[in-house]
N, C-alpha and C positions, 0 to 999 in steps of 0.2 A: 504493500499499500504505500502511496506517495504521501510522505510527510510535508514535502515542500509544495505548497500551494501555487498553482499557476496564477500568475499576475500579468495583467496588461495595462494599457492606457486607460481603460474603463475603470479598473479598481485600484490603480496605483496609488492615488491619493489616499483613500481609505486604508488600504492594506499596509502601505509602507510610510508614507509622509505622516499620516495621522495616528500611527500605531503607538499605543502607550509604553510598549517595550521595544527594545532594538530588534531590527530586522535584518536577516542574512539574505541577500539577494544573489542568486545564481543566474548570471546572463549566459545563456546557452543557445544552441540550435540542434535540430535533429540530425544533421549531417555531420556534426562535429564529433569526431572519435574521441578526443580528450574530454569532451563535455560528458560523453556516455560513460567514461571511465570514472569520472568524479562524481556521477549521480549516487552510486551506493554510499560513497563516503558522506555525502551531504545528508542522506537518509539517517546515516548513524549518528551524525552530528545533531540532527533535528531531534532525535530521541534522546540524546545526552542533555541537550540544552532545552528540553521541553519546559514551558512555563516561563523561561528566562529570555528566550529569543524565538522570534517567528522566523520560519523559513519559507521562502518564496522562490519561484522560478520565473524568469522572463525569457521567453523564446524571441531572440532578436530579429528573426525573420518575420515575425508577426508584430512586433513592437519596436520597429526601427526607430521611432521617435524617441523611445526612452534610451535606447542604446546611444543615439546621437546626443541627447541631453546630458548623459552621463559620461561621454567620451569613451564608450566601449567600442575599441577598434579591433580587440582581439578576445577571442573566446576560448575557454570559459573565462569570464571575469567574475570573481566573487567579491561582493561588497558588504560591508556591515553598515546599516544606516542607524542612526539615532536622533529622534526629533527631526526627521527629515534631511539630516546631512550625513554624507559618507564619513565615517570615522575610521574606517579601515578598508583596504583594498588589496586584492591579490589577483595577478594575471596569470593564467596557465594552470594546467593541472599540477597537483602537488599532494603531498601525503596528508593523512588525517591529522597527523601532529603538527604539521606546518599550518593548517586552517585553524587547529585549536589554539596555537599560539597567537594568531592574528586575532582571533575572538577574544581570547583571555587578556592580552595586552590592551585591546581597545576597551573591554569591559572595565578594566582596572582604572581607566581615566575617565570613565563616565560618572 
């Protein structure tokens, strides 16, 4: 079951910008091999941070406006938003530990 909720331009404001807790955004596309490799890791992180962080996915092919707005030129791009602002970002496939470090470092400063 997908823990990361699909988000697009229609629900971006509600799900990410107005979220009362930080939101981890996975900018991805169907054709992207590294994106598919990262997906199970994102699901594990969503389970580990349940209740502390919301996890969402943005298909850049379907929401090109959001990709452009946040300067997503390479995928996967993983970004942590807090109160509508990007507080951490990582480009490219990485290990679960790498994503956890990104999240934990950002959360420690919020």
